[in-house]
PyMOL Python script that loads the backbone (N, CA, C, O; Angstrom):
from pymol import cmd

cmd.read_pdbstr("""\
ATOM      1  N   MET A   1       0.746  -1.158   0.031  1.00  0.00           N
ATOM      2  CA  MET A   1       0.057  -0.080   0.020  1.00  0.00           C
ATOM      3  C   MET A   1       0.877   1.212   0.029  1.00  0.00           C
ATOM      4  O   MET A   1       1.676   1.475   0.928  1.00  0.00           O
ATOM      5  N   LYS A   2       0.634   2.010  -1.027  1.00  0.00           N
ATOM      6  CA  LYS A   2       1.340   3.309  -1.151  1.00  0.00           C
ATOM      7  C   LYS A   2       0.494   4.390  -0.492  1.00  0.00           C
ATOM      8  O   LYS A   2      -0.695   4.534  -0.779  1.00  0.00           O
ATOM      9  N   ALA A   3       1.140   5.156   0.408  1.00  0.00           N
ATOM     10  CA  ALA A   3       0.364   6.291   1.012  1.00  0.00           C
ATOM     11  C   ALA A   3      -0.242   7.195   0.004  1.00  0.00           C
ATOM     12  O   ALA A   3       0.476   7.597  -0.912  1.00  0.00           O
ATOM     13  N   ASN A   4      -1.482   7.558   0.072  1.00  0.00           N
ATOM     14  CA  ASN A   4      -2.159   8.420  -0.822  1.00  0.00           C
ATOM     15  C   ASN A   4      -2.985   9.528  -0.219  1.00  0.00           C
ATOM     16  O   ASN A   4      -3.856  10.105  -0.869  1.00  0.00           O
ATOM     17  N   MET A   5      -2.686   9.823   1.076  1.00  0.00           N
ATOM     18  CA  MET A   5      -3.450  10.805   1.843  1.00  0.00           C
ATOM     19  C   MET A   5      -2.451  11.856   2.458  1.00  0.00           C
ATOM     20  O   MET A   5      -1.455  11.554   3.116  1.00  0.00           O
ATOM     21  N   GLY A   6      -2.847  13.091   2.160  1.00  0.00           N
ATOM     22  CA  GLY A   6      -2.100  14.236   2.740  1.00  0.00           C
ATOM     23  C   GLY A   6      -2.482  14.551   4.143  1.00  0.00           C
ATOM     24  O   GLY A   6      -3.414  13.947   4.676  1.00  0.00           O
ATOM     25  N   THR A   7      -1.796  15.480   4.770  1.00  0.00           N
ATOM     26  CA  THR A   7      -1.948  15.867   6.102  1.00  0.00           C
ATOM     27  C   THR A   7      -3.384  16.561   6.265  1.00  0.00           C
ATOM     28  O   THR A   7      -4.102  16.240   7.212  1.00  0.00           O
ATOM     29  N   ALA A   8      -3.775  17.481   5.360  1.00  0.00           N
ATOM     30  CA  ALA A   8      -5.088  18.121   5.391  1.00  0.00           C
ATOM     31  C   ALA A   8      -6.213  17.042   5.338  1.00  0.00           C
ATOM     32  O   ALA A   8      -7.167  17.170   6.104  1.00  0.00           O
ATOM     33  N   ASP A   9      -6.159  16.037   4.517  1.00  0.00           N
ATOM     34  CA  ASP A   9      -7.061  15.030   4.298  1.00  0.00           C
ATOM     35  C   ASP A   9      -7.202  14.167   5.623  1.00  0.00           C
ATOM     36  O   ASP A   9      -8.305  13.809   6.035  1.00  0.00           O
ATOM     37  N   LYS A  10      -6.112  13.882   6.209  1.00  0.00           N
ATOM     38  CA  LYS A  10      -6.109  13.069   7.485  1.00  0.00           C
ATOM     39  C   LYS A  10      -6.783  13.889   8.603  1.00  0.00           C
ATOM     40  O   LYS A  10      -7.606  13.360   9.350  1.00  0.00           O
ATOM     41  N   PHE A  11      -6.433  15.162   8.712  1.00  0.00           N
ATOM     42  CA  PHE A  11      -7.044  16.172   9.683  1.00  0.00           C
ATOM     43  C   PHE A  11      -8.494  16.225   9.513  1.00  0.00           C
ATOM     44  O   PHE A  11      -9.208  16.157  10.513  1.00  0.00           O
ATOM     45  N   ILE A  12      -8.988  16.335   8.376  1.00  0.00           N
ATOM     46  CA  ILE A  12     -10.424  16.583   8.122  1.00  0.00           C
ATOM     47  C   ILE A  12     -11.160  15.210   8.479  1.00  0.00           C
ATOM     48  O   ILE A  12     -12.226  15.241   9.094  1.00  0.00           O
ATOM     49  N   ARG A  13     -10.624  14.110   8.119  1.00  0.00           N
ATOM     50  CA  ARG A  13     -11.194  12.839   8.543  1.00  0.00           C
ATOM     51  C   ARG A  13     -11.315  12.598  10.002  1.00  0.00           C
ATOM     52  O   ARG A  13     -12.305  12.079  10.518  1.00  0.00           O
ATOM     53  N   ILE A  14     -10.171  13.033  10.694  1.00  0.00           N
ATOM     54  CA  ILE A  14     -10.257  12.853  12.125  1.00  0.00           C
ATOM     55  C   ILE A  14     -11.329  13.793  12.749  1.00  0.00           C
ATOM     56  O   ILE A  14     -12.092  13.419  13.640  1.00  0.00           O
ATOM     57  N   LEU A  15     -11.329  14.968  12.245  1.00  0.00           N
ATOM     58  CA  LEU A  15     -12.305  15.982  12.854  1.00  0.00           C
ATOM     59  C   LEU A  15     -13.804  15.406  12.578  1.00  0.00           C
ATOM     60  O   LEU A  15     -14.659  15.512  13.457  1.00  0.00           O
ATOM     61  N   LEU A  16     -14.074  14.829  11.398  1.00  0.00           N
ATOM     62  CA  LEU A  16     -15.329  14.318  11.125  1.00  0.00           C
ATOM     63  C   LEU A  16     -15.642  13.202  11.966  1.00  0.00           C
ATOM     64  O   LEU A  16     -16.794  13.088  12.385  1.00  0.00           O
ATOM     65  N   ALA A  17     -14.661  12.270  12.299  1.00  0.00           N
ATOM     66  CA  ALA A  17     -14.919  11.169  13.110  1.00  0.00           C
ATOM     67  C   ALA A  17     -15.160  11.642  14.563  1.00  0.00           C
ATOM     68  O   ALA A  17     -16.005  11.050  15.235  1.00  0.00           O
ATOM     69  N   ILE A  18     -14.507  12.611  15.049  1.00  0.00           N
ATOM     70  CA  ILE A  18     -14.744  13.175  16.362  1.00  0.00           C
ATOM     71  C   ILE A  18     -16.123  13.833  16.495  1.00  0.00           C
ATOM     72  O   ILE A  18     -16.763  13.780  17.546  1.00  0.00           O
ATOM     73  N   ALA A  19     -16.563  14.465  15.372  1.00  0.00           N
ATOM     74  CA  ALA A  19     -17.877  15.179  15.286  1.00  0.00           C
ATOM     75  C   ALA A  19     -18.952  14.114  15.385  1.00  0.00           C
ATOM     76  O   ALA A  19     -19.962  14.367  16.042  1.00  0.00           O
ATOM     77  N   VAL A  20     -18.811  12.938  14.780  1.00  0.00           N
ATOM     78  CA  VAL A  20     -19.858  11.796  14.821  1.00  0.00           C
ATOM     79  C   VAL A  20     -19.807  11.346  16.254  1.00  0.00           C
ATOM     80  O   VAL A  20     -20.875  11.160  16.837  1.00  0.00           O
ATOM     81  N   GLY A  21     -18.709  11.160  16.852  1.00  0.00           N
ATOM     82  CA  GLY A  21     -18.576  10.678  18.257  1.00  0.00           C
ATOM     83  C   GLY A  21     -19.284  11.694  19.254  1.00  0.00           C
ATOM     84  O   GLY A  21     -19.943  11.259  20.199  1.00  0.00           O
ATOM     85  N   VAL A  22     -19.148  12.927  19.047  1.00  0.00           N
ATOM     86  CA  VAL A  22     -19.770  13.967  19.862  1.00  0.00           C
ATOM     87  C   VAL A  22     -21.274  13.914  19.651  1.00  0.00           C
ATOM     88  O   VAL A  22     -22.036  13.937  20.617  1.00  0.00           O
ATOM     89  N   LEU A  23     -21.694  13.846  18.440  1.00  0.00           N
ATOM     90  CA  LEU A  23     -23.161  13.731  18.067  1.00  0.00           C
ATOM     91  C   LEU A  23     -23.874  12.526  18.696  1.00  0.00           C
ATOM     92  O   LEU A  23     -25.026  12.583  19.126  1.00  0.00           O
ATOM     93  N   TYR A  24     -23.079  11.400  18.716  1.00  0.00           N
ATOM     94  CA  TYR A  24     -23.621  10.243  19.434  1.00  0.00           C
ATOM     95  C   TYR A  24     -23.690  10.352  20.858  1.00  0.00           C
ATOM     96  O   TYR A  24     -24.665   9.969  21.505  1.00  0.00           O
ATOM     97  N   TYR A  25     -22.594  10.907  21.389  1.00  0.00           N
ATOM     98  CA  TYR A  25     -22.511  11.040  22.839  1.00  0.00           C
ATOM     99  C   TYR A  25     -23.717  11.890  23.451  1.00  0.00           C
ATOM    100  O   TYR A  25     -24.324  11.544  24.465  1.00  0.00           O
ATOM    101  N   PHE A  26     -23.987  13.018  22.730  1.00  0.00           N
ATOM    102  CA  PHE A  26     -25.045  13.890  23.139  1.00  0.00           C
ATOM    103  C   PHE A  26     -26.404  13.484  22.723  1.00  0.00           C
ATOM    104  O   PHE A  26     -27.373  14.200  22.975  1.00  0.00           O
ATOM    105  N   GLY A  27     -26.511  12.355  22.093  1.00  0.00           N
ATOM    106  CA  GLY A  27     -27.862  11.804  21.709  1.00  0.00           C
ATOM    107  C   GLY A  27     -28.481  12.418  20.522  1.00  0.00           C
ATOM    108  O   GLY A  27     -29.673  12.220  20.284  1.00  0.00           O
ATOM    109  N   ILE A  28     -27.739  13.156  19.758  1.00  0.00           N
ATOM    110  CA  ILE A  28     -28.258  13.870  18.656  1.00  0.00           C
ATOM    111  C   ILE A  28     -28.551  12.881  17.536  1.00  0.00           C
ATOM    112  O   ILE A  28     -29.549  13.012  16.827  1.00  0.00           O
ATOM    113  N   ILE A  29     -27.686  11.902  17.382  1.00  0.00           N
ATOM    114  CA  ILE A  29     -27.923  10.734  16.354  1.00  0.00           C
ATOM    115  C   ILE A  29     -28.102   9.443  17.125  1.00  0.00           C
ATOM    116  O   ILE A  29     -27.496   9.250  18.179  1.00  0.00           O
ATOM    117  N   SER A  30     -28.866   8.631  16.643  1.00  0.00           N
ATOM    118  CA  SER A  30     -29.213   7.413  17.278  1.00  0.00           C
ATOM    119  C   SER A  30     -29.690   6.380  16.231  1.00  0.00           C
ATOM    120  O   SER A  30     -29.905   6.726  15.069  1.00  0.00           O
ATOM    121  N   GLY A  31     -29.852   5.107  16.658  1.00  0.00           N
ATOM    122  CA  GLY A  31     -30.415   4.101  15.704  1.00  0.00           C
ATOM    123  C   GLY A  31     -29.514   3.740  14.602  1.00  0.00           C
ATOM    124  O   GLY A  31     -28.306   3.635  14.813  1.00  0.00           O
ATOM    125  N   THR A  32     -30.033   3.539  13.417  1.00  0.00           N
ATOM    126  CA  THR A  32     -29.400   3.141  12.191  1.00  0.00           C
ATOM    127  C   THR A  32     -28.324   4.188  11.788  1.00  0.00           C
ATOM    128  O   THR A  32     -27.172   3.868  11.495  1.00  0.00           O
ATOM    129  N   VAL A  33     -28.793   5.469  11.797  1.00  0.00           N
ATOM    130  CA  VAL A  33     -27.944   6.520  11.407  1.00  0.00           C
ATOM    131  C   VAL A  33     -26.634   6.635  12.271  1.00  0.00           C
ATOM    132  O   VAL A  33     -25.574   7.012  11.772  1.00  0.00           O
ATOM    133  N   ALA A  34     -26.761   6.301  13.544  1.00  0.00           N
ATOM    134  CA  ALA A  34     -25.592   6.292  14.397  1.00  0.00           C
ATOM    135  C   ALA A  34     -24.606   5.163  14.035  1.00  0.00           C
ATOM    136  O   ALA A  34     -23.383   5.305  14.003  1.00  0.00           O
ATOM    137  N   VAL A  35     -25.293   4.000  13.760  1.00  0.00           N
ATOM    138  CA  VAL A  35     -24.485   2.807  13.437  1.00  0.00           C
ATOM    139  C   VAL A  35     -23.725   3.174  12.115  1.00  0.00           C
ATOM    140  O   VAL A  35     -22.504   3.025  12.057  1.00  0.00           O
ATOM    141  N   VAL A  36     -24.397   3.623  11.124  1.00  0.00           N
ATOM    142  CA  VAL A  36     -23.806   3.911   9.773  1.00  0.00           C
ATOM    143  C   VAL A  36     -22.704   4.873   9.954  1.00  0.00           C
ATOM    144  O   VAL A  36     -21.587   4.631   9.496  1.00  0.00           O
ATOM    145  N   LEU A  37     -22.968   5.944  10.598  1.00  0.00           N
ATOM    146  CA  LEU A  37     -21.898   7.078  10.820  1.00  0.00           C
ATOM    147  C   LEU A  37     -20.816   6.568  11.689  1.00  0.00           C
ATOM    148  O   LEU A  37     -19.666   6.964  11.500  1.00  0.00           O
ATOM    149  N   GLY A  38     -21.082   5.744  12.600  1.00  0.00           N
ATOM    150  CA  GLY A  38     -20.076   5.155  13.573  1.00  0.00           C
ATOM    151  C   GLY A  38     -19.074   4.341  12.718  1.00  0.00           C
ATOM    152  O   GLY A  38     -17.861   4.501  12.853  1.00  0.00           O
ATOM    153  N   ILE A  39     -19.646   3.403  11.772  1.00  0.00           N
ATOM    154  CA  ILE A  39     -18.814   2.655  11.024  1.00  0.00           C
ATOM    155  C   ILE A  39     -17.937   3.482  10.008  1.00  0.00           C
ATOM    156  O   ILE A  39     -16.794   3.126   9.722  1.00  0.00           O
ATOM    157  N   LEU A  40     -18.514   4.566   9.499  1.00  0.00           N
ATOM    158  CA  LEU A  40     -17.824   5.586   8.611  1.00  0.00           C
ATOM    159  C   LEU A  40     -16.684   6.202   9.425  1.00  0.00           C
ATOM    160  O   LEU A  40     -15.546   6.305   8.965  1.00  0.00           O
ATOM    161  N   ALA A  41     -17.050   6.631  10.723  1.00  0.00           N
ATOM    162  CA  ALA A  41     -16.106   7.244  11.541  1.00  0.00           C
ATOM    163  C   ALA A  41     -14.900   6.406  11.764  1.00  0.00           C
ATOM    164  O   ALA A  41     -13.761   6.858  11.642  1.00  0.00           O
ATOM    165  N   ILE A  42     -15.172   5.149  12.102  1.00  0.00           N
ATOM    166  CA  ILE A  42     -14.078   4.189  12.412  1.00  0.00           C
ATOM    167  C   ILE A  42     -13.169   3.956  11.118  1.00  0.00           C
ATOM    168  O   ILE A  42     -11.947   3.826  11.197  1.00  0.00           O
ATOM    169  N   SER A  43     -13.816   3.919  10.032  1.00  0.00           N
ATOM    170  CA  SER A  43     -13.041   3.775   8.707  1.00  0.00           C
ATOM    171  C   SER A  43     -12.187   5.039   8.501  1.00  0.00           C
ATOM    172  O   SER A  43     -11.045   4.950   8.052  1.00  0.00           O
ATOM    173  N   PHE A  44     -12.745   6.210   8.829  1.00  0.00           N
ATOM    174  CA  PHE A  44     -12.011   7.532   8.771  1.00  0.00           C
ATOM    175  C   PHE A  44     -10.773   7.372   9.599  1.00  0.00           C
ATOM    176  O   PHE A  44      -9.675   7.599   9.093  1.00  0.00           O
ATOM    177  N   ILE A  45     -10.897   6.985  10.877  1.00  0.00           N
ATOM    178  CA  ILE A  45      -9.760   6.994  11.694  1.00  0.00           C
ATOM    179  C   ILE A  45      -8.709   5.974  11.291  1.00  0.00           C
ATOM    180  O   ILE A  45      -7.515   6.267  11.354  1.00  0.00           O
ATOM    181  N   ILE A  46      -9.142   4.736  10.862  1.00  0.00           N
ATOM    182  CA  ILE A  46      -8.263   3.749  10.368  1.00  0.00           C
ATOM    183  C   ILE A  46      -7.482   4.272   9.238  1.00  0.00           C
ATOM    184  O   ILE A  46      -6.252   4.258   9.298  1.00  0.00           O
ATOM    185  N   THR A  47      -8.135   4.756   8.159  1.00  0.00           N
ATOM    186  CA  THR A  47      -7.437   5.239   6.941  1.00  0.00           C
ATOM    187  C   THR A  47      -6.544   6.451   7.291  1.00  0.00           C
ATOM    188  O   THR A  47      -5.496   6.601   6.663  1.00  0.00           O
ATOM    189  N   SER A  48      -6.900   7.323   8.260  1.00  0.00           N
ATOM    190  CA  SER A  48      -6.015   8.369   8.639  1.00  0.00           C
ATOM    191  C   SER A  48      -4.740   7.936   9.199  1.00  0.00           C
ATOM    192  O   SER A  48      -3.696   8.518   8.907  1.00  0.00           O
ATOM    193  N   PHE A  49      -4.785   6.850  10.060  1.00  0.00           N
ATOM    194  CA  PHE A  49      -3.582   6.394  10.763  1.00  0.00           C
ATOM    195  C   PHE A  49      -2.637   5.612   9.760  1.00  0.00           C
ATOM    196  O   PHE A  49      -1.423   5.557   9.957  1.00  0.00           O
ATOM    197  N   ILE A  50      -3.245   5.016   8.684  1.00  0.00           N
ATOM    198  CA  ILE A  50      -2.340   4.211   7.786  1.00  0.00           C
ATOM    199  C   ILE A  50      -2.078   5.065   6.515  1.00  0.00           C
ATOM    200  O   ILE A  50      -1.371   4.606   5.618  1.00  0.00           O
ATOM    201  N   SER A  51      -2.620   6.267   6.424  1.00  0.00           N
ATOM    202  CA  SER A  51      -2.439   7.195   5.323  1.00  0.00           C
ATOM    203  C   SER A  51      -2.790   6.604   3.959  1.00  0.00           C
ATOM    204  O   SER A  51      -2.229   6.974   2.927  1.00  0.00           O
ATOM    205  N   PHE A  52      -3.710   5.702   3.997  1.00  0.00           N
ATOM    206  CA  PHE A  52      -4.075   5.049   2.709  1.00  0.00           C
ATOM    207  C   PHE A  52      -5.597   4.965   2.556  1.00  0.00           C
ATOM    208  O   PHE A  52      -6.213   4.445   3.486  1.00  0.00           O
ATOM    209  N   CYS A  53      -6.248   5.396   1.540  1.00  0.00           N
ATOM    210  CA  CYS A  53      -7.607   5.266   1.261  1.00  0.00           C
ATOM    211  C   CYS A  53      -7.855   4.458   0.149  1.00  0.00           C
ATOM    212  O   CYS A  53      -7.599   4.875  -0.981  1.00  0.00           O
ATOM    213  N   PRO A  54      -8.407   3.152   0.375  1.00  0.00           N
ATOM    214  CA  PRO A  54      -8.650   2.357  -0.839  1.00  0.00           C
ATOM    215  C   PRO A  54      -9.565   2.793  -1.807  1.00  0.00           C
ATOM    216  O   PRO A  54      -9.523   2.289  -2.929  1.00  0.00           O
ATOM    217  N   LEU A  55     -10.437   3.711  -1.513  1.00  0.00           N
ATOM    218  CA  LEU A  55     -11.318   4.276  -2.536  1.00  0.00           C
ATOM    219  C   LEU A  55     -10.696   5.265  -3.486  1.00  0.00           C
ATOM    220  O   LEU A  55     -11.243   5.548  -4.552  1.00  0.00           O
ATOM    221  N   TYR A  56      -9.540   5.795  -3.096  1.00  0.00           N
ATOM    222  CA  TYR A  56      -8.745   6.689  -3.908  1.00  0.00           C
ATOM    223  C   TYR A  56      -8.078   5.917  -5.027  1.00  0.00           C
ATOM    224  O   TYR A  56      -7.910   6.410  -6.143  1.00  0.00           O
ATOM    225  N   LEU A  57      -7.694   4.660  -4.688  1.00  0.00           N
ATOM    226  CA  LEU A  57      -6.916   3.833  -5.632  1.00  0.00           C
ATOM    227  C   LEU A  57      -7.515   3.690  -7.045  1.00  0.00           C
ATOM    228  O   LEU A  57      -6.803   3.951  -8.015  1.00  0.00           O
ATOM    229  N   PRO A  58      -8.802   3.285  -7.209  1.00  0.00           N
ATOM    230  CA  PRO A  58      -9.296   3.056  -8.620  1.00  0.00           C
ATOM    231  C   PRO A  58      -9.410   4.373  -9.366  1.00  0.00           C
ATOM    232  O   PRO A  58      -9.444   4.349 -10.596  1.00  0.00           O
ATOM    233  N   PHE A  59      -9.472   5.500  -8.714  1.00  0.00           N
ATOM    234  CA  PHE A  59      -9.640   6.700  -9.411  1.00  0.00           C
ATOM    235  C   PHE A  59      -8.337   7.399  -9.540  1.00  0.00           C
ATOM    236  O   PHE A  59      -8.330   8.455 -10.173  1.00  0.00           O
ATOM    237  N   GLY A  60      -7.198   6.936  -9.009  1.00  0.00           N
ATOM    238  CA  GLY A  60      -5.860   7.538  -9.154  1.00  0.00           C
ATOM    239  C   GLY A  60      -5.776   8.753  -8.343  1.00  0.00           C
ATOM    240  O   GLY A  60      -4.942   9.599  -8.664  1.00  0.00           O
ATOM    241  N   ILE A  61      -6.575   8.954  -7.281  1.00  0.00           N
ATOM    242  CA  ILE A  61      -6.464  10.276  -6.455  1.00  0.00           C
ATOM    243  C   ILE A  61      -5.450  10.111  -5.400  1.00  0.00           C
ATOM    244  O   ILE A  61      -5.322   9.048  -4.792  1.00  0.00           O
ATOM    245  N   SER A  62      -4.695  11.202  -5.168  1.00  0.00           N
ATOM    246  CA  SER A  62      -3.775  11.217  -4.192  1.00  0.00           C
ATOM    247  C   SER A  62      -3.743  12.702  -3.605  1.00  0.00           C
ATOM    248  O   SER A  62      -3.489  13.662  -4.333  1.00  0.00           O
ATOM    249  N   THR A  63      -3.982  12.812  -2.410  1.00  0.00           N
ATOM    250  CA  THR A  63      -3.848  14.270  -1.639  1.00  0.00           C
ATOM    251  C   THR A  63      -2.552  14.444  -1.091  1.00  0.00           C
ATOM    252  O   THR A  63      -2.293  15.482  -0.483  1.00  0.00           O
ATOM    253  N   ARG A  64      -1.722  13.563  -1.235  1.00  0.00           N
ATOM    254  CA  ARG A  64      -0.293  13.578  -0.590  1.00  0.00           C
ATOM    255  C   ARG A  64       0.618  14.444  -1.503  1.00  0.00           C
ATOM    256  O   ARG A  64       0.577  14.339  -2.729  1.00  0.00           O
ATOM    257  N   LYS A  65       1.415  15.277  -0.873  1.00  0.00           N
ATOM    258  CA  LYS A  65       2.312  16.083  -1.603  1.00  0.00           C
ATOM    259  C   LYS A  65       3.387  15.143  -2.270  1.00  0.00           C
ATOM    260  O   LYS A  65       3.803  14.120  -1.726  1.00  0.00           O
ATOM    261  N   LYS A  66       3.777  15.583  -3.463  1.00  0.00           N
ATOM    262  CA  LYS A  66       4.853  14.796  -4.148  1.00  0.00           C
ATOM    263  C   LYS A  66       6.170  14.953  -3.424  1.00  0.00           C
ATOM    264  O   LYS A  66       6.479  16.050  -2.959  1.00  0.00           O
ATOM    265  N   GLN A  67       6.995  13.851  -3.306  1.00  0.00           N
ATOM    266  CA  GLN A  67       8.264  13.976  -2.618  1.00  0.00           C
ATOM    267  C   GLN A  67       9.272  14.535  -3.627  1.00  0.00           C
ATOM    268  O   GLN A  67       9.259  14.186  -4.807  1.00  0.00           O
ATOM    269  N   SER A  68      10.086  15.356  -3.158  1.00  0.00           N
ATOM    270  CA  SER A  68      11.159  16.043  -4.184  1.00  0.00           C
ATOM    271  C   SER A  68      12.367  15.164  -4.312  1.00  0.00           C
ATOM    272  O   SER A  68      13.300  15.499  -5.042  1.00  0.00           O
TER     273      SER A  68
END
""", "prot")
cmd.dss("prot")
cmd.show_as("cartoon", "prot")
cmd.util.cbc("prot")
cmd.orient("prot")
Protein backbone atom coordinates (compact mmCIF):
# COMPACT_ATOMS: atom_id res chain seq x y z
CA MET A 1 0.00 0.00 0.00
CA LYS A 2 1.41 3.30 -1.11
CA ALA A 3 0.35 6.29 1.01
CA ASN A 4 -2.14 8.46 -0.86
CA MET A 5 -3.45 10.80 1.85
CA GLY A 6 -2.08 14.21 2.72
CA THR A 7 -2.01 15.93 6.09
CA ALA A 8 -5.10 18.07 5.45
CA ASP A 9 -7.07 15.01 4.31
CA LYS A 10 -6.14 13.11 7.47
CA PHE A 11 -6.98 16.10 9.67
CA ILE A 12 -10.43 16.53 8.10
CA ARG A 13 -11.22 12.83 8.46
CA ILE A 14 -10.25 12.83 12.13
CA LEU A 15 -12.36 15.94 12.78
CA LEU A 16 -15.37 14.32 11.10
CA ALA A 17 -14.91 11.17 13.18
CA ILE A 18 -14.75 13.23 16.37
CA ALA A 19 -17.87 15.13 15.31
CA VAL A 20 -19.77 11.86 14.84
CA GLY A 21 -18.61 10.71 18.28
CA VAL A 22 -19.78 13.95 19.89
CA LEU A 23 -23.16 13.79 18.11
CA TYR A 24 -23.64 10.24 19.35
CA TYR A 25 -22.51 11.07 22.89
CA PHE A 26 -25.02 13.90 23.21
CA GLY A 27 -27.83 11.79 21.73
CA ILE A 28 -28.30 13.88 18.61
CA ILE A 29 -27.93 10.80 16.41
CA SER A 30 -29.17 7.34 17.27
CA GLY A 31 -30.36 4.09 15.75
CA THR A 32 -29.38 3.12 12.22
CA VAL A 33 -27.95 6.55 11.43
CA ALA A 34 -25.62 6.31 14.43
CA VAL A 35 -24.45 2.83 13.41
CA VAL A 36 -23.78 3.84 9.80
CA LEU A 37 -21.98 7.05 10.79
CA GLY A 38 -20.08 5.17 13.50
CA ILE A 39 -18.77 2.66 10.98
CA LEU A 40 -17.83 5.51 8.65
CA ALA A 41 -16.06 7.32 11.50
CA ILE A 42 -14.08 4.20 12.40
CA SER A 43 -13.01 3.78 8.78
CA PHE A 44 -11.97 7.46 8.70
CA ILE A 45 -9.79 6.95 11.78
CA ILE A 46 -8.18 3.78 10.41
CA THR A 47 -7.45 5.27 6.98
CA SER A 48 -6.03 8.40 8.62
CA PHE A 49 -3.58 6.39 10.70
CA ILE A 50 -2.37 4.25 7.80
CA SER A 51 -2.39 7.21 5.32
CA PHE A 52 -4.10 5.08 2.69
CA CYS A 53 -7.62 5.30 1.31
CA PRO A 54 -8.64 2.29 -0.79
CA LEU A 55 -11.39 4.31 -2.51
CA TYR A 56 -8.77 6.70 -3.94
CA LEU A 57 -6.91 3.85 -5.66
CA PRO A 58 -9.27 3.05 -8.57
CA PHE A 59 -9.63 6.75 -9.37
CA GLY A 60 -5.92 7.53 -9.13
CA ILE A 61 -6.51 10.21 -6.48
CA SER A 62 -3.75 11.27 -4.15
CA THR A 63 -3.88 14.19 -1.72
CA ARG A 64 -0.31 13.61 -0.61
CA LYS A 65 2.35 16.08 -1.67
CA LYS A 66 4.88 14.78 -4.16
CA GLN A 67 8.29 13.94 -2.69
CA SER A 68 11.13 16.04 -4.08
